[in-house]
C-alpha positions in Angstrom: -36.2 39.5 35.5 -32.9 41.1 36.4 -32.1 38.3 38.8 -32.9 35.6 36.1 -30.8 37.5 33.6 -27.9 37.4 35.9 -28.4 33.7 36.5 -28.5 33.1 32.8 -25.1 34.9 32.4 -23.6 32.8 35.2 -24.7 29.5 33.7 -23.3 30.5 30.5 -20.0 31.5 32.1 -19.9 28.0 33.8 -20.5 26.3 30.6 -17.7 28.1 28.9 -15.3 27.3 31.7 -16.1 23.6 31.3 -14.9 23.5 27.8 -11.5 22.1 27.0 -8.6 24.5 26.5 -8.2 23.5 22.9 -10.3 23.0 19.8 -11.0 19.3 19.5 -11.1 17.7 16.1 -13.0 14.5 15.1 -11.8 11.2 16.4 -9.6 9.4 13.9 -9.4 5.6 13.5 -5.9 4.3 12.9 -4.7 1.7 10.4 -2.2 -1.1 11.4 1.2 -0.3 10.1 3.6 -3.0 11.3 3.9 -5.4 8.3 4.1 -9.2 8.8 2.9 -8.9 12.3 -0.5 -10.0 13.6 -2.9 -7.1 14.2 -4.0 -7.5 17.8 -5.2 -3.9 18.7 -7.2 -1.1 17.3 -6.6 2.5 18.2 -8.3 5.9 18.2 -6.8 9.3 18.1 -8.4 12.6 19.2 -6.4 15.8 18.2 -6.6 18.9 20.1 -5.4 22.2 18.5 -3.3 24.0 21.1 -1.8 26.7 18.8 -0.2 27.2 15.6 1.5 23.9 14.6 1.0 22.5 18.1 -1.3 19.6 19.0 -2.2 17.5 21.9 -2.8 14.0 20.9 -5.1 11.6 22.9 -4.4 8.0 22.0 -6.5 5.0 23.2 -5.8 1.3 22.3 -8.4 -1.5 22.3 -7.8 -5.3 22.3 -9.2 -6.7 19.1 -10.0 -10.1 20.7 -11.8 -8.8 23.7 -13.1 -5.3 22.7 -11.7 -4.1 25.9 -9.6 -0.9 26.4 -5.9 -1.7 27.0 -4.6 -0.3 30.2 -1.3 -2.1 30.7 1.8 -1.6 28.6 5.4 -2.7 28.7 8.2 -0.2 28.6 10.0 -0.3 25.3 13.3 1.7 25.1 12.3 3.3 28.5 8.8 4.5 27.2 5.3 3.1 27.2 4.5 4.9 23.9 6.6 6.2 21.2 4.9 8.6 18.8 6.6 9.3 15.5 5.4 11.6 12.6 6.5 12.4 9.1 4.7 14.6 6.6 3.4 13.3 3.3 6.6 14.1 1.3 8.9 12.7 4.0 10.8 15.8 4.5 10.3 16.2 8.2 10.4 14.0 11.3 9.1 14.3 14.9 9.6 11.7 17.8 7.8 12.3 21.0 6.8 10.3 24.1 3.6 10.1 26.2 3.4 10.4 30.0 1.9 7.5 31.9 -1.4 6.2 30.8 -4.2 8.5 32.1 -7.0 7.6 34.3 -9.4 8.0 31.3 -7.4 5.1 29.5 -5.7 7.4 27.0 -2.2 8.6 26.4 -1.5 12.2 26.1 1.2 13.6 23.9 2.1 17.1 23.1 3.6 17.5 19.7 5.0 20.5 17.8 5.0 20.0 13.9 7.8 21.8 12.1 5.4 23.1 9.2 1.9 22.9 7.9 1.0 19.7 6.1 -0.6 16.3 6.3 1.3 14.0 8.7 1.5 10.2 9.1 1.5 9.8 12.9 2.7 6.4 14.2 1.7 5.2 17.7 4.3 2.5 18.6 3.5 0.5 21.8 3.9 -2.9 23.5 0.6 -3.8 25.2 1.4 -6.3 27.9 1.1 -9.9 26.5 0.4 -8.7 22.8 3.9 -7.7 21.6 4.8 -4.7 19.6 1.8 -3.0 17.8 2.0 0.1 15.6 -0.9 2.1 14.3 -0.8 4.9 11.8 -3.0 7.9 11.8 -3.3 10.7 9.0 -3.4 14.1 10.7 -3.8 17.4 9.0 -1.9 20.2 10.6 -2.9 23.8 9.6 -3.6 22.8 6.1 -5.3 25.4 4.0 -8.6 24.2 2.3 -7.9 22.9 -1.2 -4.1 22.8 -0.8 -2.2 19.7 -2.0 1.0 18.1 -0.7 4.0 17.8 -3.1 4.3 14.0 -2.5 7.9 14.3 -3.8 10.1 11.8 -1.9 13.6 12.7 -0.8 16.7 11.8 -2.8 19.0 8.9 -1.7 22.3 10.0 -0.2 25.2 8.0 1.6 25.5 10.7 4.3 23.6 13.4 6.1 24.2 16.0 8.8 22.6 17.6 11.7 24.8 20.6 12.9 28.4 19.7 13.3 27.6 16.0 13.1 27.7 14.0 9.9 26.5 10.4 9.6 27.9 8.1 6.9 25.6 5.1 6.1 26.5 2.0 4.2 23.2 0.2 3.4 24.7 -2.1 0.8 23.9 -5.2 3.0 20.3 -4.3 3.4 18.0 -7.1 2.2 14.3 -7.9 2.4 12.9 -10.3 5.0 16.1 -11.0 6.8 17.9 -9.2 9.7 20.5 -7.2 7.7 23.3 -5.1 9.3 24.0 -1.5 8.1 27.3 0.2 9.0 27.1 3.8 10.2 29.8 6.2 11.3 29.1 9.4 13.2 31.6 12.3 12.7 31.8 15.7 14.4 33.6 18.4 12.4 34.9 15.6 10.1 36.5 13.6 12.9 35.1 10.6 14.7 32.6 11.8 17.3 33.8 11.5 20.8 31.0 13.1 22.7 28.2 10.5 22.0 25.6 9.5 24.6 22.7 6.9 24.8 19.4 8.0 23.5 16.6 6.1 25.3 19.2 3.5 26.4 20.9 2.6 23.0 23.6 4.3 20.9 21.3 5.2 18.0 17.8 4.6 16.7 16.4 4.1 13.2 12.9 4.6 11.9 12.1 3.3 8.5 8.9 4.3 6.6 8.0 2.6 3.3 7.6 5.4 0.7 5.2 2.9 -1.2 2.9 1.6 1.5 3.8 3.5 4.7 5.0 0.4 6.5 7.0 1.0 9.5 10.2 -0.4 11.1 11.8 0.8 14.3 15.3 -0.5 14.9 18.5 0.4 16.9 22.2 0.2 16.7 25.1 -1.3 18.7 28.8 -0.9 18.7 30.3 -2.1 15.4 32.9 -4.3 17.4 30.2 -5.9 19.6 30.6 -9.7 19.8 28.4 -11.7 17.2 25.1 -12.7 18.8 25.0 -9.9 21.3 22.2 -8.1 19.5 19.1 -9.0 21.5 15.5 -7.8 21.6 14.3 -4.3 20.2 14.1 -3.3 23.8 17.6 -4.1 25.0 19.7 -1.5 26.6 23.4 -0.8 26.7 25.6 0.1 29.6 24.8 3.8 30.4 28.5 4.3 31.7 30.3 2.9 28.5 31.7 5.2 25.9 29.7 5.3 22.7 31.9 4.6 19.8 31.6 6.6 16.5 31.3 3.3 14.4 28.0 1.4 14.9 26.2 -1.4 13.3 22.4 -1.0 12.7 20.2 -4.2 12.6 17.0 -3.9 10.7 14.6 -6.4 9.0 12.7 -4.5 6.2 9.6 -6.6 5.3 9.1 -5.3 1.8 11.4 -4.3 -1.2 11.2 -0.7 -2.3 12.3 2.7 -1.1 12.2 3.7 2.5 12.6 7.0 4.2 15.0 6.6 7.1 15.8 8.7 10.0 18.8 8.0 12.2 18.7 9.5 15.8 21.5 9.7 18.3 22.7 11.9 21.1 25.6 14.2 20.4 26.8 17.0 22.5 24.0 16.4 24.9 21.3 16.9 22.2 19.3 14.5 20.3 20.3 14.7 16.6 18.2 13.5 13.6 19.8 12.6 10.2 17.5 11.7 7.3 18.3 9.2 4.5 16.4 7.3 1.8 17.4 3.7 1.3 16.4 1.1 -1.3 15.7 -2.5 -0.1 16.4 -5.1 -2.8 15.1 -8.6 -3.0 16.9 -11.3 -1.0 19.8 -12.9 -2.8 
């Protein structure tokens, strides 16, 4: 009996050691989030709780046409997968990247969320041969039972700041359904910033999320004085050795009218900076 008792304890210990190092939540099915684009994939997300406000995300894509797991992706802006998240009142923003696709056919992404809440998590990838595909998940993070989000959208502004950097944005040319150009100027301590660097191969990024329907747009900027027509695909890269000017032009094609939460990201002083805005997209003239 004594030996059997020890064997039972040993088996229990082995079983415990085999468990994952985090508490795994239920598998979430995503909703396609790229308006006016053909939905060619489905995606699933498993969320692992690794600590207060930290999660490991396991993301798998499936080809809708074949039903087979997708295992090949093109690099877009130097990454195979961009994962972006904002809370339900659009007051915070997280942008992370996955490592290489795992042997189990899933991307693994470590994320730290800034505060408790319900987050809209966007998985932005380019499966080889299928073009850009974006899937949205709704992920609760340390939300108390029965709590409710404020759902109050941020207020529109023509400029915003991150540390000593201020971004001035002119969105007056923004129109629905057409590639529009928005002028932005990056200042440091009130003067044109002189210490800007490329972030993921381009001078600046912009992520738009529709406040009305949660539609998603990811765009990037180029120098304001770049020759007309030099703007190419979403994944184009600038010369890494060239100086980054403080005056940039952001190209975007919002698919719907209405209000969008917008985050501008750039590298200043060797750090990634994030400046939030809200813009209103009017109908085409």
